[in-house]
N, C-alpha and C positions, 0 to 999 in steps of 0.2 A: 466773678468769683471762681476760684479754682475748684474744679470738680474732682471728687475722690471717691473711691470705692472703699467701704468699710465692711469687710466680710468677717464674721466671727465663725471660727471653725467648729461648728456644732454638728456638722453632717459628715458623712463619709466623703472622701476626696472626690470621687466621681460625681456624686450629687452636688457637691459644692462647685465643682467646675461647670456642671450643667447650668446651675443657677446663675453663676457669674456670666456665662455665655449668653443666657437669656437677657440679663440686664444690659450687657454690652450691645446686643442687637437692638434692644429697645432704645437706648440712648442714641445709637447711630442711625436710627430710622430717618429717612429723608423728611418725613413730616415734622420731625423734632429739631430740624437744623437750627432754627433760631429761637427755640422754646426754652423756657425756664422749667426745669424738671425737678421734682422732689419725690423721694421714695423711702418708705420705712416698712419693714416687715419684722414682726416679733413672734416668737414661739409662745403659744398660749399656755402651755403646761409649765414653762419655766419663767416666762415673762422676759426672757433675754432676746436681744436684737440679733437677727440672723442675716439681715440685709439692710443696708442703709446707703442712700445716695442723696446728698444735699438735704438730709432729713431735718435740719434745723433752719432751713431757708423758709422765710415767711412768703407764702404764695396766696393768691386769690382762690378761695375754696368754693365759691358759688354755693349751691345747695348742700354741699358737704357740711356746711356750718350747722345745719339742722341736727346733726348727730350730737353736737355739744348742747344745743338747746333742749332737745328731747331727753338726753341722758340726765341733764341737770334737773329738768322738771320732774322726771321720774324719781330721782333721788330726794328732792326737797319736798315734793307734794305727795308722792306715793301713787301707786297704780290705781287705787280706788278713789282718788280725788274726783269730785264732780262739781260742776258749776250749778248755781241756782239762780233763776230769774224769778222775781216775785212781783205779784200784783197786789197792791194794798190800798187801803183808803188812808188819806192824810188825817192824822189824829186831830188836827186843828180845823179841818174842813172836810166833812164826810162826802161832799160832792166832788172832791178832787181825787182822781185815781192815780196812784203812783205806779210806774213801771220801773222797778229797781234792777239795774243791770249788774251782773257779776263778772262780765268779761267773757261770757260763754260764746265761743265761735261757732257752735253747732246749731244755734237756734234757727229753725227752718232750713237747715243745710241739707241739700239733696244728696250729698255724699254719704250720709249716715243711713240712707235707705228709708227715711220717714217721708211722708208727704209734706212738701214745703209749707202748706197752709194749715197743718194740724194744730200748731201752736195757737194760731188766731182763732180757729174754731172752738177749741177746747177752752181757751181763756175767755172768749166772749160768752160762751155758755155758762161758765162759772160766774161771771159778772152779772149776767142776766138773772141767775138764780139768787144771787146774794144781794143785789141792789134794788131799792124801791124804784118802780117804774114811773113814778110821778115827779121825778126830779130831773134837773139838767146837770150834766157832768162835764168836767174838764179832765184832760189827761196830761200828766207831767212825767216825762221820761227822764229818769235819773241815769244818764249815760256817761257820767263824768269820772268813773272809777279810775281810768287810765289817763285822765285829762283829755286834751283834744289834739295832741301831737300824734296823730294816728299812724303817720308814716315816718320813716327815718329821714332826717334832713339830708342824708347822703344818697337817697334814691334819685334816679335820673328822670328827666322830663319825658323821655321816650316811654318810660314805664308808668308814670303817674296817670291815672285815669283808666288804666286797664285792669281787668279782673284780678290778675295775678299780683297787682300792687295795691289791693284794696286796703283801706285804713283799718286799724284795730282800735276799737273803742269799748267802753263799758257795755254797750249794746251792739250786737251784730245780728243781722237778719239776712237770710238767703245767701249766705257766704259773702254778704255785702257786695253782691254783683247782680247784673241784669244782662239779658241778651237783647241786642239790637238787630232787627231783621231788615233785609234788603231784597228788592227785586233787581236782578242784574241782567235782565234779558235785553234791555235797550243798549246797544253798543255805541250809540251816538251821544251819550251823556253820562253824568255821574250816576252811580247806583241809587235807586229810589228807596227812600226810607219807608218801611211799611209800618212798624210798630216796635214797642219794647215789651219784654216779658221779664218781670212784672211791669205793669204800666208805670212809667216815670213821667208824670204830668209836668213836673217842674223843670225838666231838662230841656235845653235848647241845643241843637246840633248845627255846627257849621261844617257842611259836607264838602270835603276836598278829595274824596276817594276817587280813584280811577279803577279801571277794569284790566284784568290780565287774562291770558289764555293758557297759563301754566297750571291752573287749578289750585294754586297755593294761596293760603290766607296770609297776606302781608298787610292787613288792615290794623290800624291803631286808633284808640280813642284817647285823646289828650285832655287833661283837665286837672285842676287843683282840688284838694279836699274842701268841702262845703261850698264849692262854686257850682252853679247850675249850668254853666256854659261849657260845652264840650266841642272839641275839634276832631274831625275825622280825616285821617291822612293815610297814605299808602295805597295799596291796591288789593282787590279781592277778585275771585273767579267770576268771569262773565258767563252768561247763559243759564243762570239759576233763577227759578221762580221764587225761591226763598233761600237766603244765605244769611247766617248770623255771625256776629262777633260779640265779645263780652266786654263790658265795662264795669267800673266800680260804682256803687251807690255812694254819692258824695256825703250824705248826712243820714246814716242808717238809723240813728235814734229817732229823728223826726219822721223818717219813712215808716218805721215800725209804729209810732204813735198814731199817724194818720191812717194806716191800714187797720189798726185795732179799732179806731173810731168808726170806720166803715162797717166792720163786723158787728160792733155794738149797735149801730143804727139799724142794721138788718134785723136785729133781734128786738127792736122797739125801744132801745135806750137812746135818749137824747144826749148828744155830745156837742158842746158849743165851741170848744177851744182845745188845741193841742200845742204843747210847749215841750222843750227839752231844757236840761240844766245848763246848756252851753252859754247862754247869754249871761246868766248870773255867775257862772264859773269864770268867764273871761273878765267880767267887771271886777272880780276880786283878785286878779293876778298880781296887781301891784300893791295890794293890801297885805298887812302882816297876818291877818286871820280871815278865813273865809266865813261868810254868813250862810248857814244852811237854812233855806226857806221852806222846809217841809219837816214833818214829823211823822214817822211811820206808825200807822195804826194797825187795824186788823188786817192780816194777810188773807186774801181771798183766793189766791191761786199761786202755785209754785211749779215752775218748769225745771226739771232736773236733767242735766246733760248726761250723755254717755260717760263712761269712766275714762280716766286719763290714759289707761293702757290702750283703749280703743282710739282715743284722739291721737296719741303719738304714733300709732300704727298708720293712721291716715297720713300724718305728716311725713313719715319715712317711706312708706310704700308709694304714695302718689306725689310726694314732694310739695305738700300743701303749704304755700307761703302764708296764707291768711291764718291758719291754725298756729303756725310757728310764731307769728308775731303776737298773737294773743298769749301764748305760753311764756314768752320772755317777759312780757309786761305783767303777767300774773306772778311770776317769780319776783318781779320788782315790787309790787304792792305788798307781797307777803313778807318782804325783807326790809323795806325802808323804814326808817325811824320818823322821818318828816313826811307828812301826807302831801306836802307841796312839791316834793322831789319828783322829777320826771320818771314815769314808770319804766320806760325803756332803758334809760341810763341806770336806774336802780337795779333793774334786772341783770344788765350786763355786769355791773359791779358785784352783785351777789354771786353770779355765776363764776366770775374769776376767783372770788374769795373761797368759794366751795372747793374748787379744784386745787387751789393752793393748799388748802387744808388737807387734801388727800396726798400731799407730797409731790404734786406735779408742777413743773415749770410752765407758767402761762405768759412768759415774756414775749413769745412770738405772736400772741393773740391780739389783734386789733379788730374789735368787733363793734359794728355800728347798727346792726339789726339782728333779728333772731332767725331770719330765713336764708340769708346769704345773697339776697338780691342786689345789694349795693356792691359795686366793684371795689370799694375801699376796704372791705373786709379782707383780713389776711391772717394766716395761721400756718404753722409748720406741719409737715407730715408727721413728725415725731409726736407732736401733741395729740393728734388724732389717734395714732397707734397706742400711745400711753393710755388715753381715755378708753379705747376699745379693750385693752388688756385689763384695765381696772374694772370695767363693767362686766367682764367675763369672769374674772378671778376674785375680785374684791367686793363686789356689790351683792347685796341680798335681793336686788332687783334684776339679776343677770338674765333670768329666763324671759322676763317681760321685755327687756331691751332687745335681746337676741331675736325674739319672735316678732318684734316691731319692724324688722328689716325685710325688704323684699328679697325673694330668692331668685338668683340669676337664672335667666332663661325661662322663667315661669310667671312672674307677676310684676305689676307696677312699672316703675321707670326702668326696671332691669329685665323686663320680659324678653327683650331681644339680645341682651348681653349674655355672652357665653352659651347661647342656645346651640344645641346640636354639638356640644363638646362634652368631655367627660366631667367637667365641672358644673354643668347645668344642675341646679338644685343643691349644689355643694358650696356655693358662695352666697352668703347673706350680707348685703352691703347697701350703701347709699351712694348714689351718683350725684355729681354736681356739674352743671354746665351753664355758662353764659358766654357772651362773645369772646372767643379766643381762649376759653377755659374748659378743660375736661378733667374731671377727677373721679376717683372711686376710693371708698374706704369701707372696710368691714371685716368679715370673717371668712376664711377659707378652711373648710373641714373636709378632708379627703383621706379616709382611712386613718393612718397614724399621723398624717400631716394636719396640724391644728395651728393656724396662723391668724394673727391680726395684721392687716396690711393697709397701707395708704399709698396711692399713686396720684400725684398732682402734676398736671401739665398746664402751663400758662403760655399764651402767645405763640401757639403752634402755627406753622406756615402751611401745613397740609390741610386736608379736609377732616371734618370731624369723624366720619366713618373710618378714615385711615388711622386716626389716633385711637379710636375705640378698639379697632382690630389689633393695633400694636399692644395695647394694654392687655387684651385677651391673651395674646401670645406670651406676654411676660408672665401672667399669672399661671398659664399652663406650664411654663418652664420652671416654676419655683420648685 
């Protein structure tokens, strides 16, 4: 593709020349020799483009895609939206306890500052108080709100089974992840598996891990959703009494139900059986109508999530894939007409329609998940910049969105970016990085300079630190 500079003369000639020189140096950087590069910068006061380079080129965004997911969730759901997880008795069987999931990704989540087991303790106490102690109970976990396609079909095998690729379902618990601990002090064999936290009794591990002397964590846990077989590959640091890597809980609904049963038993309640809605859901996939085999009776306990503004800040500051995947599916179930439609596909369709309705071109957007983990995602720098301008100038959620972004040089995934430069704390942005991809998009506010910017680099041949440094120099030269 022919590369061209499109510079709009909105600045004084000397400033314009300096900006163009910064762009020329960036494109000519040795680390970019074989890269695909896209760039878009717009003035926030006027909305006009001031710098553009391959701005309409569709590129892999990595976690930059979370900007589109979180902005859409904020616009459609509102900053005060909260998830509710309810425990109720079945109206047709008072010894059957229903756990009704709403897609809350924060249940037992350590990133929200709550003790991970608080939900179980409080819920079990409420059940103990409300239920007769002379009966035997069963637990039925209604975790089918999003269906059971909890991961994107475009995610790669190297990611599936790891914590950052955990599935998104109607029930989530402990970020749908666990830690696997090893003793790596014996250099003559594979790392010795010590335990999991929380305890994962049903999982089996085929250990093919080796040890390294670099101190780097190159260990991966491979496995499919709802499978209890896990494969351990790669290498982890030698010489550690305890070293952990993280994997995904393959069936979080069942895990939650079994954990709740244990807490109920500790309080003297008898529980004979734990089931989820998955078997009945899958048995009805080929039928024209689903049969609901429960009826909600008295609600005994309700767990309410943090607000959406807190959730999207976690997504954008820490680049939380799990939360982002729940958000796109929540958008889907809120917008779909047919309850049998796939929640992820419905969410992507609703997202596209929303931004079309705001007058934005989404023809460059190829979206297959909500987090950006899939390499098949693609979008243009111009779409990101247009969205950023809209959220700053046209949205009544502007303040919430702006403050959901990490500040460069200070926090989250941007704590090292632009640090010790004059733009530290003056750039609020999202980063995106997977293999061969480095992107940044957000706001640069420095005195009278108020810009929305997007810089996307794919297939660079240099090192990632070199590319990041080059992007810093470019932004400093705007």
